[in-house]
C-alpha positions in Angstrom: -59.7 78.6 -71.1 -63.0 79.9 -72.3 -61.9 83.5 -71.4 -58.7 83.1 -73.3 -60.5 81.7 -76.4 -63.0 84.6 -76.2 -60.2 87.1 -76.3 -58.7 85.3 -79.2 -62.0 85.5 -81.1 -62.3 89.2 -80.3 -58.9 89.9 -81.8 -59.6 87.7 -84.8 -62.9 89.5 -85.4 -60.9 92.8 -85.4 -58.7 91.4 -88.1 -61.5 90.1 -90.2 -63.0 93.5 -91.0 -66.5 94.9 -90.8 -69.6 94.8 -93.1 -68.9 98.4 -94.0 -65.6 97.4 -95.6 -67.5 95.2 -98.0 -70.0 97.9 -98.9 -67.3 100.4 -99.7 -65.4 97.9 -102.0 -68.6 96.7 -103.7 -69.6 100.3 -104.5 -66.3 100.5 -106.4 -67.1 97.3 -108.3 -64.4 95.4 -106.3 -64.3 92.5 -103.9 -62.8 92.7 -100.4 -59.3 91.2 -99.8 -60.9 88.2 -98.1 -63.5 87.7 -100.8 -60.7 87.7 -103.4 -58.8 85.0 -101.4 -62.0 82.9 -101.3 -62.4 83.1 -105.1 -58.7 82.4 -105.8 -58.1 79.3 -103.6 -59.7 75.9 -103.6 -62.6 76.1 -101.0 -61.6 75.7 -97.4 -57.8 75.4 -98.0 -56.5 78.9 -97.1 -54.4 79.3 -93.9 -53.6 82.8 -92.8 -50.4 83.8 -91.1 -49.4 86.9 -89.2 -53.1 87.6 -88.6 -52.4 89.7 -85.4 -49.6 91.8 -86.6 -49.9 95.5 -85.6 -48.5 98.6 -87.3 -45.2 99.6 -85.8 -46.2 103.2 -85.0 -49.4 102.1 -83.3 -48.0 99.0 -81.5 -46.7 101.3 -78.7 -50.2 102.6 -78.2 -51.5 99.2 -77.3 -53.3 98.7 -80.6 -56.2 100.9 -79.5 -56.4 102.6 -82.8 -55.3 99.6 -84.9 -56.7 97.0 -87.1 -54.9 93.7 -86.7 -53.1 92.5 -89.8 -51.8 96.0 -90.8 -53.7 96.1 -94.1 -52.5 93.0 -95.8 -53.6 89.4 -95.5 -50.9 86.8 -96.0 -50.9 83.0 -96.0 -51.0 79.9 -98.1 -53.6 77.5 -99.6 -54.2 75.2 -102.6 -55.0 76.1 -106.2 -56.0 72.9 -108.1 -54.4 71.0 -105.3 -51.0 72.7 -105.4 -49.7 75.0 -102.7 -49.6 78.7 -103.4 -48.7 81.7 -101.2 -50.5 85.0 -101.3 -50.3 88.6 -100.0 -53.6 90.4 -100.4 -53.7 94.1 -99.6 -56.8 95.3 -97.7 -58.0 98.7 -99.0 -60.3 99.0 -95.9 -57.3 99.3 -93.6 -55.6 102.7 -94.0 -56.2 102.4 -97.7 -54.0 99.4 -97.9 -51.0 101.7 -97.5 -47.6 100.0 -96.9 -45.8 100.5 -93.6 -42.9 98.6 -92.0 -44.9 95.7 -90.6 -47.1 95.5 -93.7 -43.9 95.1 -95.8 -42.5 92.6 -93.3 -45.5 90.4 -93.7 -45.2 90.4 -97.5 -41.4 89.7 -97.4 -41.9 86.9 -94.9 -44.5 85.1 -97.1 -42.4 85.6 -100.2 -39.4 84.0 -98.5 -41.6 81.1 -97.4 -42.8 80.6 -101.0 -39.1 80.6 -102.1 -38.1 78.2 -99.3 -40.9 75.7 -100.0 -40.9 76.0 -103.8 -44.4 77.3 -104.3 -45.7 80.2 -106.5 -46.4 83.6 -105.0 -49.3 85.8 -105.8 -49.6 89.5 -104.8 -53.1 91.0 -104.9 -52.4 94.8 -105.0 -54.9 97.3 -103.8 -53.0 100.1 -102.1 -52.8 103.9 -101.8 -49.0 103.5 -101.7 -46.4 104.3 -99.0 -47.8 105.1 -95.5 -46.8 108.7 -94.9 -47.0 108.3 -91.1 -44.1 105.8 -91.2 -41.8 107.8 -93.4 -38.6 106.1 -94.4 -39.6 102.8 -92.8 -42.3 102.5 -95.4 -39.7 103.2 -98.2 -37.4 100.7 -96.7 -40.2 98.1 -96.8 -40.6 98.6 -100.5 -36.9 98.0 -101.1 -37.0 94.7 -99.2 -40.0 93.6 -101.3 -38.1 94.5 -104.5 -35.1 92.5 -103.3 -37.3 89.5 -102.5 -38.8 89.7 -106.0 -35.3 89.7 -107.5 -34.2 86.7 -105.4 -37.2 84.7 -106.4 -37.0 85.6 -110.1 -36.8 82.4 -112.2 -37.1 80.2 -109.2 -40.8 80.3 -108.4 -43.6 81.8 -110.5 -44.4 85.3 -109.3 -47.8 86.8 -110.3 -49.0 90.4 -109.5 -52.7 91.2 -109.7 -53.6 94.9 -109.8 -57.2 95.2 -108.4 -57.2 98.9 -107.4 -54.7 101.7 -107.1 -51.0 100.9 -107.4 -48.9 104.1 -107.5 -45.4 105.4 -106.8 -42.8 102.9 -105.6 -45.5 100.2 -105.4 -45.4 99.8 -109.2 -41.9 98.3 -109.3 -42.7 95.1 -107.5 -45.3 94.1 -110.1 -42.8 95.1 -112.8 -40.3 92.7 -111.3 -42.7 89.7 -111.3 -43.3 87.2 -114.2 -46.9 88.2 -115.0 -49.1 91.2 -114.3 -52.9 91.0 -114.3 -55.1 94.1 -114.3 -58.8 94.7 -114.0 -60.5 97.4 -116.0 -61.0 99.6 -112.9 -57.5 99.3 -111.6 -54.5 101.6 -112.4 -50.8 102.0 -112.1 -48.6 105.0 -112.5 -45.4 106.6 -111.2 -46.5 109.4 -108.8 -45.0 112.8 -109.1 -46.2 116.3 -108.2 -47.4 117.1 -111.7 -49.3 113.8 -112.0 -51.0 114.2 -108.6 -51.9 117.8 -109.5 -53.4 116.7 -112.9 -55.5 114.0 -111.3 -56.7 116.3 -108.4 -57.7 119.0 -110.8 -59.4 116.4 -113.1 -57.2 117.4 -116.1 -56.7 113.7 -116.7 -58.3 110.7 -115.2 -56.5 107.9 -113.4 -57.6 105.5 -116.1 -56.1 107.7 -118.8 -52.8 107.9 -116.9 -52.4 104.3 -116.1 -55.6 102.2 -116.4 -55.7 98.5 -117.2 -56.4 99.2 -120.9 -53.5 101.6 -121.1 -51.0 99.2 -119.6 -52.4 96.2 -121.6 -52.4 98.0 -125.0 -49.9 100.9 -124.8 -47.1 100.2 -122.3 -47.1 96.4 -122.2 -46.8 96.5 -118.4 -49.9 94.3 -118.0 -50.0 90.8 -119.5 -53.7 90.1 -118.9 -56.7 92.5 -118.7 -60.0 91.4 -117.2 -63.3 93.2 -116.7 -63.6 92.5 -112.9 -62.1 90.8 -109.9 -63.8 87.4 -110.4 -62.8 87.1 -114.1 -59.3 88.2 -113.2 -58.8 85.6 -110.5 -60.2 82.8 -112.7 -57.6 83.7 -115.3 -54.8 83.6 -112.6 -55.9 80.0 -111.8 -55.8 79.2 -115.5 -52.3 80.6 -115.9 -51.1 78.5 -112.9 -52.4 75.4 -114.6 -49.6 75.9 -117.2 -46.7 76.7 -114.8 -44.7 74.4 -112.5 -44.5 75.2 -108.8 -40.8 76.0 -109.1 -37.9 75.8 -111.5 -37.0 72.3 -110.3 -40.3 70.9 -111.4 -41.9 70.2 -114.8 -45.1 72.0 -115.8 -48.3 70.1 -114.9 -49.1 67.3 -117.3 -52.8 66.7 -118.1 -53.9 63.4 -119.6 -55.1 64.3 -123.1 -58.4 63.5 -124.7 -57.3 64.9 -128.0 -55.9 62.4 -130.5 -52.1 62.8 -130.8 -52.3 61.4 -134.4 -55.1 63.8 -135.4 -54.4 65.4 -138.8 -55.3 69.0 -139.5 -56.4 69.3 -143.1 -58.1 72.7 -142.4 -54.6 74.2 -142.2 -54.3 74.0 -146.0 -57.2 76.4 -146.3 -56.4 78.6 -143.3 -53.1 79.7 -144.6 -53.3 81.2 -148.2 -50.6 80.0 -150.6 -50.2 83.6 -151.7 -47.6 85.0 -149.3 -49.1 88.5 -149.7 -52.5 87.5 -148.2 -53.0 87.8 -144.4 -54.5 85.2 -142.1 -55.0 84.9 -138.3 -52.2 82.7 -136.8 -54.4 82.1 -133.8 -56.6 79.9 -135.9 -53.5 77.9 -136.9 -52.6 77.5 -133.2 -56.1 76.4 -132.3 -56.0 73.7 -135.0 -52.7 72.3 -133.8 -52.9 72.3 -130.0 -54.9 70.1 -127.7 -58.7 70.9 -127.9 -57.8 74.3 -129.5 -57.1 75.7 -126.0 -54.6 78.6 -126.0 -53.9 81.1 -123.2 -52.5 84.2 -125.0 -50.2 86.5 -123.1 -50.0 90.3 -123.8 -52.8 89.9 -126.3 -53.3 93.7 -126.8 -49.6 94.7 -126.9 -47.3 94.1 -129.9 -50.1 92.2 -131.7 -47.8 91.5 -134.7 -46.4 88.7 -132.5 -48.5 86.1 -130.6 -47.2 84.3 -127.5 -48.9 82.1 -125.0 -49.4 78.7 -123.5 -51.1 75.5 -124.8 -50.6 71.8 -124.6 -49.5 69.1 -127.1 -50.6 65.6 -126.1 -51.0 66.8 -122.5 -47.5 68.5 -122.3 -47.3 72.2 -121.7 -45.7 74.3 -124.5 -45.0 78.0 -125.0 -45.9 79.3 -128.4 -44.2 82.1 -130.3 -45.9 83.0 -133.6 -45.7 85.8 -136.2 -49.2 87.4 -136.8 -49.6 88.2 -140.6 -52.8 90.2 -139.7 -50.7 93.0 -138.1 -47.8 94.6 -139.9 -47.6 91.5 -142.1 -46.0 89.7 -139.1 -42.9 91.9 -139.2 -40.8 92.0 -136.0 -40.5 95.5 -134.4 -39.1 96.7 -131.1 -42.2 95.8 -129.0 -42.5 92.4 -130.6 -38.8 91.7 -129.8 -39.2 92.6 -126.2 -42.5 90.6 -125.9 -40.9 87.5 -127.4 -37.7 87.8 -125.4 -39.5 88.1 -122.0 -41.8 85.2 -122.8 -39.0 82.9 -124.0 -37.0 83.5 -120.9 -40.0 82.7 -118.7 -40.5 79.4 -120.6 -36.8 78.6 -120.3 -36.8 79.4 -116.5 -39.8 77.1 -115.9 -38.9 74.2 -118.1 -41.5 74.8 -120.8 -40.6 73.8 -124.3 -40.9 76.5 -127.0 -42.7 76.0 -130.3 -42.2 78.7 -132.9 -44.5 79.2 -135.8 -42.7 81.4 -138.3 -44.2 83.5 -141.1 -42.0 86.6 -141.1 -40.9 89.0 -143.9 -38.3 90.6 -141.7 -37.7 93.3 -139.2 -39.9 96.4 -139.5 -37.9 99.1 -141.4 -38.0 102.8 -140.8 -36.3 105.7 -139.1 -38.5 105.5 -136.0 -37.5 101.9 -135.4 -33.8 102.6 -136.0 -33.8 105.7 -133.7 -35.6 103.8 -131.0 -33.1 101.0 -131.0 -34.4 98.1 -133.1 -30.9 96.7 -133.2 -30.4 96.7 -129.5 -34.0 95.4 -128.8 -33.9 92.9 -131.6 -30.8 91.5 -130.1 -32.8 90.7 -126.9 -34.8 88.2 -129.0 -31.6 86.6 -130.3 -30.1 86.3 -126.8 -33.3 84.8 -125.4 -33.5 82.1 -128.0 -29.8 81.3 -127.8 -29.8 81.2 -124.0 -32.8 78.9 -123.8 -31.9 75.3 -123.1 -35.5 73.8 -123.2 -36.6 72.0 -126.3 -37.0 74.4 -129.2 -39.2 73.3 -132.1 -40.0 75.4 -135.1 -42.3 75.3 -138.2 -42.0 77.7 -141.1 -45.6 78.2 -142.3 -44.8 80.5 -145.2 -42.2 83.3 -145.3 -38.8 83.3 -143.6 -36.7 86.2 -144.8 -33.4 87.7 -143.8 -32.4 88.3 -140.3 -35.8 87.3 -139.0 -35.1 83.8 -140.1 -31.9 83.8 -138.1 -33.4 85.1 -134.8 -36.4 82.8 -134.5 -35.1 79.5 -133.3 -32.9 78.7 -136.3 -30.3 75.9 -136.3 -27.7 78.6 -135.7 -29.3 79.3 -132.4 -29.4 75.6 -131.5 -33.0 75.0 -132.5 -33.7 71.3 -132.0 -36.1 70.1 -134.7 -37.1 72.5 -137.5 -39.8 71.9 -140.1 -41.2 73.8 -143.1 -44.4 73.5 -145.1 -43.8 72.8 -148.9 -44.9 76.4 -149.8 -42.3 77.9 -147.4 -40.1 80.7 -148.8 -36.7 80.8 -147.1 -34.2 83.4 -148.4 -32.4 86.7 -147.7 -35.5 88.5 -149.2 -38.5 87.9 -151.4 -37.9 86.8 -155.0 -39.2 90.0 -156.5 -36.9 92.2 -154.4 -33.9 90.0 -155.1 -34.6 90.1 -158.8 -34.9 93.9 -158.8 -31.4 94.2 -157.2 -29.6 91.4 -159.0 -30.9 92.0 -162.5 -31.5 95.8 -162.4 -29.5 96.5 -165.6 -30.9 93.5 -167.5 -34.4 94.6 -166.7 -33.7 98.1 -167.9 -32.6 96.9 -171.3 -35.2 94.1 -171.8 -37.7 94.5 -174.6 -40.5 93.5 -172.2 -39.3 94.3 -168.7 -42.5 93.0 -167.0 -42.3 89.6 -168.8 -38.6 89.3 -168.2 -39.0 90.1 -164.5 -41.6 87.4 -164.1 -39.3 84.9 -165.7 -36.5 85.8 -163.4 -38.7 85.7 -160.3 -39.9 82.2 -161.2 -36.3 81.1 -161.8 -35.2 82.6 -158.5 -38.0 80.9 -156.6 -37.1 77.6 -158.2 -33.4 77.8 -157.4 -33.3 79.6 -154.0 -36.6 80.6 -152.5 -38.1 77.3 -151.4 -37.7 74.9 -148.4 -35.8 72.3 -150.3 -32.6 74.4 -150.5 -32.6 74.7 -146.7 -33.4 71.0 -146.4 -30.5 70.1 -148.7 -28.1 72.0 -146.4 -29.6 70.5 -143.2 -30.9 73.8 -142.0 -34.3 72.4 -141.6 -35.0 68.8 -140.6 -37.9 68.0 -142.9 -40.5 69.4 -145.2 -44.0 68.3 -144.0 -47.6 68.6 -145.2 -49.5 71.2 -143.2 -52.1 68.6 -142.1 -49.3 66.6 -140.4 -48.1 69.6 -138.3 -49.7 68.5 -135.0 -48.5 64.9 -135.0 -45.0 65.8 -136.2 -44.7 68.4 -133.4 -45.9 65.9 -130.8 -43.4 63.3 -131.8 -40.6 65.9 -131.8 -41.7 67.2 -128.4 -41.8 63.9 -126.8 -38.3 63.1 -128.0 -36.8 66.4 -126.9 -38.4 66.4 -123.4 -35.4 64.5 -122.2 -33.0 67.1 -123.5 -30.1 68.1 -121.2 -28.1 71.2 -122.2 -25.8 73.3 -120.1 -24.0 76.6 -120.8 -20.4 77.4 -120.0 -20.0 78.2 -116.3 -20.3 81.9 -115.6 -21.8 84.2 -113.1 -24.4 85.4 -115.6 -24.6 86.5 -119.2 -25.1 90.1 -120.3 -28.3 90.4 -122.1 -28.9 93.4 -124.4 -30.9 96.0 -122.5 
């Protein structure tokens, strides 16, 4: 038996890698695949599977030129005491390139995660398809994509880009719920011109598809971190807000923040003058438990803020206009950002809280030509489709179509509130007066004085929350300082909500 055990240990040592592997990765400012797993999981809880798998094209050679595991470490462990599955590509083995058995290992662990109702995390660090295996490698990517689609909305899927991710490999992360990138990682679609440009140093890999590019410009990345350790810590933080699967509720944390706490600072944070900007993140921090807010896609479409927080221990997803950027207008990117986030919340039973201060959709030829109508409709569809509790507070402005699309009563919003300074109308009072009383203002002895009188009259009759309240289109007008406790009461009522759509194969969301 000792001889058998010795042979087992020899094979395991071949799979574990060499000290040189760590040196090469550390020179690049990266951890090894096994170091990443140690950082990600609770200490001593990771169990590896398929440790001794060999590449298909080398298996016939007796493994003499092989490293066991075929360049990817797969298995399961605990994160904050909950089971999670992982596939961590090992850049030290054939550059982490994907071959048939490499792909089989990933698909197998994804199917296990789906079967057992646990999140799946992919740690990507790969040179792409393994040229030696030809079409078998390409077929492996296709099977991974199919597994991503099958698991979508059933279990949380998280992709972490910690090195190169090029060619067909980029589509698996794009199919997952969240994408993390480090500053020295990159993603791009490989083509002859792209490869030539990189090889000739006409453009760097970071300029083509570095973490900052995909976090700020393309929106592919949801989170950007400076290095591996910070990135993996944020993955753990994100998981603390997500359920293990779509049949479970998000993790409840016993609160230490008073549910009856008032927030008088809100009255100073949000200027009464609707033309003055403010940072909506400060409003969020005031309202939520302990001011803790995990923002998603922070650098992309910053005119809309989305992310996770808690109210009295319950997880919520927040969608808020940001008056600091484009006055909080909704543009194409903001529409896509909101729609994706809302659908994630709905899939994983996370109530949605909307903080509205929006003058409308962003006007302009560029927006119209690029499809603001089609993309704005995505946001409408997402809010309408969502069956989780939907709460909304109008902090200040709520004009035109933007009022309709952001969790309004018409889209089956559950409980909607407005602050007493809220302006709810087709447009601002000044714009409405210029249209409605154009001729009268032309002939007035003092047009400026008459305009101000008409604006004041319009605001009194139409542009205030009490008109909407009188029609039942909002449920109450509240003091800003009461926002936290009002939302908590509404949330704890609506957590028992049960809503179903008409039976169908699936809806057809605008694309």
